C-alpha positions in Angstrom: -67.2 24.4 -50.3 -66.9 27.8 -49.0 -64.9 26.7 -46.1 -61.8 25.8 -48.1 -59.1 28.4 -48.2 -58.3 29.7 -51.6 -55.2 28.1 -53.2 -52.0 30.2 -53.1 -51.2 31.9 -56.3 -48.3 30.5 -58.3 -46.0 33.3 -59.1 -43.8 32.9 -62.1 -40.6 34.6 -61.3 -38.3 32.9 -63.6 -36.0 31.4 -61.0 -35.4 27.7 -61.1 -35.7 25.7 -57.9 -32.4 25.2 -56.0 -32.4 21.4 -56.6 -32.0 22.0 -60.3 -29.1 24.4 -59.9 -27.0 22.4 -57.3 -25.3 19.2 -58.3 -26.3 16.1 -56.4 -24.3 15.2 -53.3 -21.7 12.5 -54.2 -21.8 9.2 -52.2 -18.3 9.7 -50.8 -19.4 12.9 -48.9 -22.0 10.9 -47.0 -19.3 8.2 -46.4 -16.9 10.9 -44.9 -19.7 12.2 -42.7 -20.6 8.7 -41.4 -16.9 7.9 -40.7 -16.4 11.2 -38.9 -19.5 10.6 -36.7 -18.2 7.2 -35.8 -14.7 8.5 -35.0 -16.1 11.3 -32.8 -18.2 8.8 -30.9 -15.2 6.5 -30.4 -13.2 9.5 -29.3 -15.8 10.4 -26.7 -15.9 6.8 -25.4 -12.1 6.6 -25.3 -11.9 9.9 -23.4 -14.6 8.9 -20.9 -12.8 5.7 -20.3 -9.5 7.6 -19.7 -11.2 10.0 -17.3 -12.7 7.3 -15.0 -10.7 6.8 -11.8 -8.3 3.9 -12.0 -9.4 0.7 -10.4 -8.0 0.2 -6.9 -5.2 -2.2 -6.8 -4.9 -4.4 -3.7 -1.8 -3.6 -1.8 0.3 -6.6 -0.9 -0.3 -7.7 2.6 2.1 -6.4 5.2 4.7 -8.9 6.5 3.8 -10.6 9.8 6.5 -9.0 11.9 5.6 -11.0 15.0 6.1 -14.3 13.1 9.4 -13.1 11.7 10.7 -12.0 15.1 9.4 -15.3 16.7 11.3 -17.3 14.0 14.5 -15.4 14.7 14.2 -16.2 18.4 13.4 -19.8 17.7 16.6 -20.1 15.6 18.6 -18.8 18.6 17.4 -21.7 20.8 19.8 -24.2 19.1 22.7 -21.9 19.5 22.8 -21.5 23.3 25.7 -23.8 24.0 28.1 -22.9 21.2 27.7 -19.0 20.9 28.7 -16.3 23.4 26.0 -14.7 25.3 26.7 -11.3 23.7 25.9 -12.7 20.2 22.7 -14.3 21.5 21.7 -11.0 23.1 22.5 -9.0 19.9 20.4 -11.3 17.8 17.5 -11.3 20.3 17.7 -7.5 20.5 17.5 -7.3 16.7 14.5 -9.6 16.7 12.6 -7.4 19.2 13.7 -4.1 17.7 12.7 -5.5 14.2 9.2 -6.2 15.5 9.1 -2.7 17.1 10.2 -1.1 13.8 7.8 -3.0 11.6 4.7 -3.6 13.6 4.6 -0.5 15.7 6.4 1.9 13.3 9.0 2.5 16.1 12.4 3.6 14.9 14.1 1.5 17.6 15.9 -0.6 15.0 17.8 2.4 13.8 18.6 4.1 17.2 21.2 3.5 19.8 19.9 2.4 23.2 20.7 5.8 24.5 18.6 7.5 21.8 15.9 5.0 22.4 15.8 5.5 26.1 15.9 9.3 25.8 12.8 9.4 23.7 9.4 9.1 25.4 8.6 5.6 24.2 5.3 4.1 25.2 6.4 0.5 25.9 5.5 -1.7 28.8 8.1 -1.5 31.6 9.2 -5.1 31.1 9.9 -4.4 27.4 12.1 -1.3 28.3 13.9 -3.3 31.0 14.5 -6.2 28.6 16.0 -3.9 25.9 18.3 -2.4 28.5 19.3 -5.8 29.7 20.0 -7.0 26.2 22.1 -3.9 25.6 24.1 -4.4 28.7 24.7 -8.1 27.8 25.6 -7.3 24.1 28.4 -5.0 25.2 29.8 -6.8 28.2 32.5 -9.4 27.9 30.8 -12.7 27.7 31.2 -16.4 27.3 28.8 -19.2 26.4 26.1 -19.5 29.1 23.2 -21.6 27.9 21.1 -20.9 31.1 21.4 -17.1 30.7 20.9 -17.3 27.0 17.7 -19.3 27.4 16.5 -16.9 30.0 17.0 -13.9 27.7 15.4 -15.6 24.7 12.4 -16.7 26.9 12.0 -13.1 28.2 12.2 -11.8 24.6 9.5 -14.3 23.5 7.2 -13.2 26.4 7.9 -9.6 25.6 7.1 -10.1 21.9 3.8 -11.8 22.8 2.9 -8.9 25.1 3.7 -6.3 22.5 1.9 -8.2 19.8 -1.2 -8.7 21.9 -1.2 -5.0 22.8 -0.7 -4.1 19.2 -3.5 -6.3 17.8 -6.0 -5.2 20.6 -5.2 -1.6 19.8 -6.3 -1.9 16.2 
């Protein structure tokens, strides 16, 4: 057995091995280390969860401005005979301007007719003419005229339909 290396010599130096000098590790030290590791892992998970982007919340649907304006105009139909034409024109104007403000983000609802007409507004010619006619009718002396009131409301409904169609096709 010449191929076997020679055993290392054992040196007697008189120093005891460290296991004999150190006291054994108490059980509670291992418990503290285990709890610390668990808390660190939970902290990492909690931090990662907090860093994640928030889930997207669905925005509430926008109101149907066309339907709202149409309902306002439909309510006017029963008031032709007992309300002055100026009141019918004012309500019809509010319905059309409310649609413009909501659906087209047009500040028409909050402007005077002069301010509105001075701005470069991209509306069909019949819509601009209708708003001018409604303005003239609102501020002129008036009386109950079912025929003229019906004509104004019908023009408003046609104008709303045109604006709504153009708005939905443009999207």
